[in-house]
C-alpha positions in Angstrom: 187.9 88.3 32.0 191.2 89.9 30.9 193.6 87.4 32.6 191.3 84.6 31.4 191.3 85.4 27.7 195.0 86.5 28.0 195.7 82.9 29.1 193.6 81.2 26.5 194.5 83.1 23.3 198.2 82.3 23.3 197.4 78.6 23.3 195.0 79.0 20.4 197.6 81.0 18.4 200.3 78.5 19.2 198.2 75.8 17.6 197.4 78.0 14.6 201.0 79.1 14.1 202.4 75.6 14.3 199.7 73.9 12.3 199.3 71.3 15.0 197.2 70.7 18.1 200.0 71.4 20.6 197.6 72.5 23.3 194.0 71.7 24.1 191.9 72.7 27.1 188.6 72.3 28.9 186.8 75.0 30.9 185.4 73.7 34.2 183.9 75.3 37.2 181.8 74.7 40.4 178.5 75.3 38.7 179.3 73.2 35.7 177.3 75.1 33.1 178.4 78.7 33.1 180.8 81.1 34.7 180.0 84.8 35.1 182.9 87.2 34.8 183.2 90.4 36.9 182.2 92.4 33.9 179.0 90.4 33.5 180.1 88.4 30.5 179.1 84.7 30.6 181.4 81.9 29.6 180.0 78.5 28.8 181.8 75.6 30.6 182.6 72.2 29.4 181.7 70.6 32.8 181.8 70.8 36.5 184.3 69.7 39.1 183.6 66.0 38.9 185.1 64.2 42.0 184.7 60.8 40.4 186.6 61.7 37.2 189.9 59.8 36.6 193.1 61.6 37.9 194.8 64.0 35.5 197.9 63.0 33.4 201.3 64.4 34.3 201.3 66.6 31.2 198.2 68.4 32.3 198.1 71.8 34.0 195.2 73.1 36.1 194.9 76.9 36.1 192.6 78.7 38.5 191.2 82.0 37.3 189.9 84.3 40.0 188.3 87.7 40.2 187.0 89.9 43.0 185.9 88.6 46.4 187.9 85.5 45.8 188.0 84.2 49.4 184.3 83.2 49.3 185.0 81.1 46.1 187.4 78.9 48.0 184.7 76.4 49.1 185.4 72.9 50.4 184.4 71.2 47.2 186.7 73.4 45.1 189.6 73.0 47.5 189.1 69.2 47.6 189.0 69.0 43.8 192.2 71.0 43.4 194.0 68.9 46.0 193.0 65.8 44.1 194.3 67.2 40.8 197.6 68.0 42.5 197.8 64.5 44.0 197.2 63.1 40.5 200.3 64.8 39.2 199.0 67.8 37.4 200.9 71.0 37.5 198.9 73.7 39.4 198.6 77.2 38.2 196.6 80.4 38.8 196.1 83.8 37.2 195.1 86.9 39.0 193.5 86.1 42.4 193.3 82.4 41.6 196.5 82.1 43.6 194.5 82.8 46.8 192.5 79.6 46.2 195.6 77.5 45.6 197.1 78.9 48.8 193.9 78.1 50.7 194.2 74.5 49.4 197.7 74.4 50.8 199.1 73.9 47.3 201.5 76.9 47.6 203.0 76.1 51.0 206.7 76.6 50.8 206.5 77.7 47.2 207.2 80.9 45.3 204.2 82.6 43.9 202.7 86.0 42.9 199.3 87.6 42.9 197.9 91.0 41.7 199.6 93.9 43.5 196.2 95.0 44.9 195.9 91.7 46.8 199.6 91.3 47.7 199.4 92.7 51.3 196.3 90.7 52.2 197.7 87.5 50.7 201.0 88.0 52.6 199.1 88.4 55.9 196.8 85.4 55.2 199.4 83.0 53.9 202.8 83.7 55.5 204.0 80.2 54.4 204.0 81.2 50.8 207.1 82.9 49.4 205.4 85.8 47.7 206.9 87.9 44.9 205.8 91.1 43.1 206.9 89.9 39.6 204.4 89.5 36.7 204.6 85.7 36.9 206.4 83.0 38.9 207.2 79.5 37.8 208.3 77.3 40.7 208.6 73.7 39.5 205.0 72.4 39.1 203.4 75.7 40.4 202.7 78.6 38.1 201.2 81.9 39.0 200.5 85.1 37.1 199.6 88.4 38.7 196.6 89.1 36.5 195.7 91.4 33.6 198.1 90.9 30.6 200.6 89.0 32.7 198.8 85.8 31.7 200.2 86.4 28.2 203.7 86.4 29.5 203.2 83.2 31.6 201.7 81.4 28.6 204.5 82.5 26.3 206.9 81.2 28.9 205.1 77.8 28.9 205.0 77.8 25.0 208.8 78.6 24.8 209.7 75.9 27.3 207.6 73.2 25.6 208.1 74.2 21.9 210.9 76.8 21.6 211.4 80.5 21.7 210.7 80.9 18.0 207.1 79.8 18.4 206.6 81.9 21.5 207.9 84.9 19.6 205.5 84.2 16.7 202.6 84.0 19.0 203.6 87.3 20.7 203.8 88.9 17.2 200.3 87.7 16.4 199.0 89.3 19.6 201.0 92.6 19.0 202.7 91.9 22.3 205.9 93.7 21.5 207.6 93.3 24.9 207.7 89.8 26.3 208.2 90.0 30.1 210.0 87.5 32.2 209.6 86.4 35.8 212.1 89.2 36.7 209.7 92.0 35.6 207.7 93.8 38.2 204.0 94.3 38.1 203.5 97.9 38.7 204.6 100.9 36.7 207.8 102.7 38.0 207.2 105.3 40.6 208.1 108.2 38.2 205.5 106.9 35.7 202.9 106.4 38.4 203.2 109.9 39.8 203.9 111.5 36.5 207.1 113.1 37.7 210.7 112.2 36.8 212.7 113.3 39.8 215.2 110.8 41.2 215.2 112.1 44.8 211.4 112.3 45.0 211.1 108.7 43.6 213.7 107.5 46.1 211.8 109.0 49.0 208.5 107.5 47.9 210.1 104.1 47.4 211.4 104.4 51.0 207.9 105.3 52.2 206.3 102.3 50.4 208.9 99.9 51.9 208.2 101.2 55.4 204.4 101.3 55.9 204.3 99.3 59.1 207.1 101.3 60.7 206.9 104.8 59.2 210.1 106.8 58.8 210.1 110.4 60.0 210.2 113.2 57.4 213.5 114.4 58.9 215.0 110.9 58.4 213.6 110.6 54.9 215.1 114.0 54.0 218.5 113.2 55.6 218.7 109.8 53.8 217.9 111.6 50.5 220.6 114.2 51.1 218.4 117.2 51.7 216.9 119.3 54.5 213.4 118.7 55.8 212.4 122.1 54.3 213.7 121.0 50.9 211.8 117.8 51.1 208.6 119.7 52.0 209.1 122.0 49.0 209.7 119.0 46.7 206.4 117.3 47.6 204.5 120.6 47.5 205.8 121.4 44.1 205.2 118.1 42.4 202.5 116.4 44.4 200.6 119.3 45.9 200.8 117.8 49.4 203.2 117.5 52.2 205.4 114.4 52.7 203.5 113.6 55.8 200.1 113.8 54.0 201.4 111.6 51.1 202.8 109.0 53.5 199.5 109.0 55.4 197.5 108.4 52.2 199.8 105.6 51.2 199.4 103.9 54.6 195.6 104.3 54.6 195.4 102.8 51.1 197.2 99.7 52.4 194.9 99.6 55.4 191.9 99.7 53.2 193.1 96.8 51.1 193.7 94.7 54.2 190.3 95.7 55.5 188.5 94.5 52.4 190.6 91.4 51.7 191.5 89.8 55.0 189.9 88.7 58.3 192.5 90.7 60.3 191.2 92.6 63.2 191.0 96.4 63.1 193.8 96.5 65.7 196.0 94.2 63.5 195.3 96.3 60.4 196.1 99.5 62.3 199.5 98.2 63.5 200.3 96.7 60.0 199.7 100.2 58.6 201.8 102.1 61.0 199.2 103.3 63.5 199.9 102.9 67.2 196.3 103.0 68.3 192.9 101.9 66.8 191.4 105.3 67.7 194.0 107.3 65.8 193.7 104.9 62.9 189.9 105.2 62.9 190.1 109.0 63.0 192.5 109.2 60.1 190.6 106.6 58.1 187.3 108.5 58.4 189.0 111.8 57.4 190.3 110.1 54.2 187.3 107.9 53.2 184.3 109.4 55.0 183.6 106.2 57.0 185.1 104.4 59.9 187.0 101.1 59.4 184.3 99.3 61.4 181.5 100.6 59.3 183.3 100.0 56.0 184.0 96.4 56.9 180.4 95.9 57.8 179.2 97.4 54.6 181.6 95.2 52.6 180.5 92.1 54.4 176.8 92.9 53.7 177.6 93.5 50.0 179.3 90.1 49.8 176.3 88.4 51.5 173.8 90.1 49.2 175.9 89.3 46.1 
């Protein structure tokens, strides 16, 4: 619901601030009457995905808003409707996981795009033909994607500024108490020092190196050497600030990536193991169970059952 309302409110405020109807919108969805948000809130829709409706005008933008378990929402009727909108000349956009549906429809092939950081790895594996970024939003010609959360505000402010000037966008931001307007150059996640609660340049540099090398892990000795310290110093650094060894921290980071891939993609267990830096499925399964209390096979089965019941 957050990326949905964060996309809608800037448009309302732009109309209010300008004293004109600069933007109008319709809410449509597969069921036609109501959409249920992941927090349980219900949103009344203006209509369904009418396949017989006239094609959109070239000044129209279709924005797909997605939540959890987005892959099952990419049904044939939805994909066909989106392709028809694109053929009619509408710009195509998405907020949060909506980019997954656009990609499934083939509307992001060869384009730059972004998606929520939690879905980034799974999306990259599923749609290698999309040029994926980790920025808060991406505007690539007639394709617009925002990563989710409050990034919808920044995308809409960008659209407002392009259509009606920076002054109006700044006025809308002021109304929303949005004191720092982000651009397409801003990253989604907090900086490593902010995330771990420690401001130590060498520690942050080592963690950044780990996160950039999950598929081919770098040895602790090499990490230490590259950071200009001994292996023992690196060990002490991690123990002091994170209460775990570098090896343990690296393992947890790789397993977190594996869990995301497990939940979000159809990749095989062997493929996930290799993509997370494990040389064998048995070693991967053993480490995964130690971390999460369940094997990858069992966890994927539980997730699939939950999706079926839901």
